[in-house]
C-alpha positions in Angstrom: -0.1 0.0 0.0 1.3 3.3 -1.1 1.6 6.0 1.8 1.4 9.6 1.2 3.7 11.1 3.7 5.5 14.3 4.5 9.1 14.5 5.2 9.9 13.1 8.7 12.2 16.1 9.7 9.5 18.5 8.8 7.0 16.7 11.0 9.8 16.6 13.9 10.1 20.3 13.5 6.3 21.0 13.5 5.7 18.8 16.5 8.6 20.4 18.6 7.4 23.9 17.6 4.0 23.3 18.3 4.7 21.7 21.6 6.9 24.9 22.5 4.9 27.5 20.6 8.4 28.6 19.7 10.7 28.1 16.7 13.6 29.1 18.9 13.0 26.5 21.6 12.4 24.0 18.9 15.7 24.6 17.3 17.5 24.4 20.7 15.7 20.9 21.3 16.6 19.5 17.8 20.2 21.1 17.7 19.5 22.9 14.5 19.3 26.9 13.7 16.0 28.8 13.9 16.3 29.3 10.4 16.1 25.6 9.6 13.2 25.1 11.8 11.4 27.7 9.9 12.4 26.3 6.6 11.1 22.9 7.5 7.8 24.1 8.6 7.4 26.5 5.7 8.1 23.3 3.4 5.5 21.1 5.3 2.8 24.0 5.1 3.3 24.0 1.2 3.4 20.1 1.1 0.0 20.2 3.1 -1.3 23.3 1.2 -2.2 24.8 4.3 -0.9 27.1 7.2 -0.2 25.4 10.5 0.9 28.4 12.5 -0.1 32.2 12.8 3.1 34.3 13.3 2.4 37.2 15.2 4.7 39.8 16.3 5.6 38.2 19.7 3.7 34.9 19.7 3.2 31.7 17.6 -0.2 30.3 17.4 -1.3 27.0 16.0 -4.1 27.4 13.5 -7.1 25.2 13.6 -5.4 22.8 11.1 -2.3 22.8 13.3 -4.2 22.0 16.2 -6.1 19.1 14.6 -2.7 17.7 13.2 -0.7 17.8 16.4 -2.0 14.9 18.2 -1.6 12.6 15.4 1.8 13.9 14.8 2.9 13.5 18.3 1.4 10.0 18.5 3.3 8.8 15.2 6.6 10.1 16.4 6.1 8.5 20.1 5.3 5.2 18.3 8.3 5.3 16.0 10.5 6.4 19.0 9.4 3.5 21.1 9.8 1.1 18.3 13.5 2.3 17.8 13.9 2.1 21.5 12.6 -1.6 21.5 14.8 -2.7 18.5 18.1 -1.1 20.2 17.2 -3.0 23.5 16.5 -6.1 21.4 20.1 -5.9 19.8 21.5 -5.8 23.4 20.5 -9.5 23.9 19.1 -12.4 22.2 20.7 -14.5 19.2 24.3 -13.5 17.8 25.3 -15.1 14.7 28.9 -15.8 14.3 30.6 -17.1 11.3 34.2 -18.8 11.2 36.0 -21.4 9.6 35.5 -25.1 10.8 39.1 -25.4 11.9 39.1 -22.2 14.0 35.8 -23.1 15.7 36.8 -26.6 16.5 40.4 -25.9 17.7 40.3 -22.6 19.4 37.0 -20.6 19.6 34.6 -23.3 20.9 36.3 -24.1 24.2 36.6 -20.5 25.1 33.0 -19.5 24.2 32.0 -20.4 27.7 33.9 -17.3 29.2 31.7 -15.0 26.8 28.4 -16.8 27.9 29.5 -16.1 31.6 30.1 -12.5 30.8 27.2 -12.1 28.6 24.4 -14.5 29.7 21.6 -12.4 27.6 23.3 -13.2 24.4 23.1 -16.5 22.8 25.8 -17.4 20.1 24.8 -19.2 17.0 28.0 -20.5 15.8 28.1 -21.1 12.0 31.0 -23.2 10.8 31.6 -21.9 7.2 34.8 -21.9 5.1 33.3 -19.5 2.8 33.5 -15.6 2.9 30.4 -14.0 4.4 28.2 -12.1 2.3 26.5 -9.8 5.1 24.0 -8.6 2.3 22.8 -12.1 1.9 23.3 -14.0 5.0 21.8 -13.6 8.3 25.3 -13.0 10.2 26.1 -10.5 12.8 30.1 -10.9 12.8 32.7 -13.2 11.1 36.2 -14.3 12.0 38.1 -15.0 8.8 41.5 -15.8 7.8 43.4 -13.9 5.2 45.1 -10.6 4.3 42.1 -8.4 5.9 41.2 -7.1 2.3 37.7 -7.7 2.0 35.5 -5.2 0.2 32.6 -3.3 1.8 33.5 -4.5 5.5 35.8 -3.3 8.4 38.4 -6.1 9.3 40.3 -5.6 12.7 43.3 -8.1 12.9 43.0 -10.4 15.7 45.8 -13.0 15.7 48.7 -14.0 13.5 50.0 -17.4 12.9 53.3 -19.0 12.9 53.8 -22.5 11.0 56.0 -25.5 12.4 55.8 -29.1 12.6 54.0 -31.0 15.3 53.6 -34.7 16.2 52.2 -37.1 19.0 54.6 -37.0 21.9 55.5 -40.7 21.7 56.9 -40.3 18.1 59.8 -38.4 19.4 61.4 -41.9 20.5 61.1 -45.4 18.9 62.8 -47.1 16.0 62.9 -44.0 14.1 63.3 -41.2 16.5 62.8 -37.4 15.6 66.0 -35.7 16.4 66.6 -33.5 13.3 64.6 -32.2 10.4 66.3 -34.8 8.2 64.7 -37.7 10.3 61.2 -36.8 8.8 62.1 -38.6 5.6 61.2 -41.9 7.6 57.9 -40.6 8.5 54.5 -39.9 6.8 53.7 -36.4 6.3 50.3 -34.9 6.9 49.1 -32.2 4.5 46.1 -29.6 4.5 45.3 -27.0 1.7 47.3 -23.9 3.6 49.3 -22.2 1.0 52.4 -22.5 3.3 53.4 -26.3 3.1 56.2 -28.9 3.5 58.1 -27.7 0.5 58.5 -24.2 2.2 59.4 -25.5 5.4 62.0 -28.1 4.2 63.6 -25.3 2.2 63.9 -23.2 5.2 65.3 -26.1 7.1 68.0 -27.0 4.4 66.6 -30.4 3.9 66.7 -31.9 0.3 65.8 -35.2 -1.0 62.4 -35.6 0.4 59.3 -36.5 -1.5 57.0 -33.7 -0.1 54.0 -35.0 -2.2 53.7 -38.2 -0.1 51.2 -38.4 2.6 47.2 -37.9 3.3 45.6 -34.7 2.6 42.9 -32.8 4.5 40.8 -29.9 3.5 40.0 -29.1 7.0 43.0 -28.1 9.3 41.3 -29.4 12.3 41.1 -32.8 10.7 45.0 -32.5 10.0 45.6 -31.7 13.8 43.6 -34.8 14.7 45.4 -36.7 12.6 48.7 -35.8 14.1 47.2 -36.1 17.6 46.4 -39.8 16.8 50.0 -40.3 15.6 49.3 -40.9 11.9 52.1 -38.6 10.8 53.7 -35.3 11.2 51.4 -32.1 10.5 52.7 -28.8 9.5 50.4 -26.9 11.8 49.2 -23.4 12.4 50.1 -22.1 15.8 46.8 -20.9 16.8 44.9 -24.1 15.9 47.4 -26.2 17.9 48.0 -24.2 20.9 45.7 -26.1 23.2 46.7 -29.5 22.1 50.5 -28.4 22.8 49.5 -27.0 26.2 47.6 -30.1 27.2 50.6 -32.3 25.8 48.6 -34.1 23.1 51.1 -32.7 20.7 54.8 -31.5 20.7 56.5 -28.8 18.7 59.3 -30.2 16.4 62.5 -28.4 15.7 63.5 -24.7 15.7 62.3 -24.0 12.2 59.4 -21.8 12.2 57.9 -20.1 9.0 55.9 -16.8 9.7 52.4 -16.7 8.2 51.4 -14.0 5.7 47.7 -14.5 6.7 46.0 -13.6 10.1 42.6 -13.9 11.7 40.4 -10.8 11.5 37.2 -9.8 12.9 34.8 -8.9 10.2 31.5 -7.1 9.8 30.0 -4.1 8.1 31.4 -0.8 9.4 28.2 0.1 11.2 27.7 -3.3 12.8 30.5 -2.6 15.1 28.3 -0.1 16.9 25.7 -2.7 17.5 25.6 -3.5 21.5 25.9 -7.3 20.7 28.5 -7.3 18.1 30.8 -4.7 20.2 30.5 -7.0 23.3 31.4 -10.1 21.2 34.3 -8.1 19.5 35.8 -6.7 22.8 35.7 -10.2 24.4 37.3 -11.9 21.7 40.1 -9.4 21.4 40.6 -10.0 25.2 40.8 -13.9 24.6 43.3 -13.1 21.9 45.5 -11.1 24.3 45.1 -13.7 26.9 46.2 -16.6 24.3 49.3 -14.3 23.4 50.3 -14.3 27.0 49.7 -17.8 27.7 51.6 -18.7 24.4 54.7 -16.7 25.6 54.7 -18.1 29.2 54.6 -21.7 27.7 57.9 -23.4 26.6 56.9 -25.9 24.2 59.1 -28.7 23.0 61.5 -27.8 20.3 64.3 -29.7 18.8 
């Protein structure tokens, strides 16, 4: 249904001026100039094709049309203000949809979400595990955590954590018939692979090791599965630091050797610019950055096994 409505700013100017019977006081309330109020009301009177005020030398008086119009305009503005306030209150609680990669969800985020729930019991996190880039215009997502260079169009991307890359394995694999003492010893073990751009070719080059077929070994499209395979002793994984942090701390994995590759990519908190002002999104953003700082401190304080 088509609605024939005058401009909202003109209605606000009329309601304030009619309530105060003063253009000056209406301008002070709406934080505009008196000339702006006069211009808005003149435009409204032209749109309605009837006068709403009688402008006397020292007084402002509502016409009969203005008196008839004022109660409905006031009620409409009050209804709109109350609906807006209810919407703001609704965005302080309820469901918060967070999209992130399956690997980060499984190996880092899920075990920390309990602390967010404790701080914000009125916010229920709906965690979407999705490897695809979020289209905020098409998907019902409030905030995303993505891995990359932070260059996504149309969104604000705040760098959360960087990653280094190094080999890991189950602790018992350090010893045995084919112990792991030097990088060259990896030629006697199964290499595990994921689809990350930095791979075993890069690592062996940095370690100065040649003559190893880096194409052999199982491949996983999900880095969480790669780490699980390493934890189960199925081989040696070239792992990203954030994803193995908890397994290293718990002793399920050990870090091998001193050769570490810096990652070009990092984790980013991503959303449209104006989403960051929403209470629920801001609460999650502030919390996850505090978790990243906590993780950094814990990582520095730990002394992982290196060879």
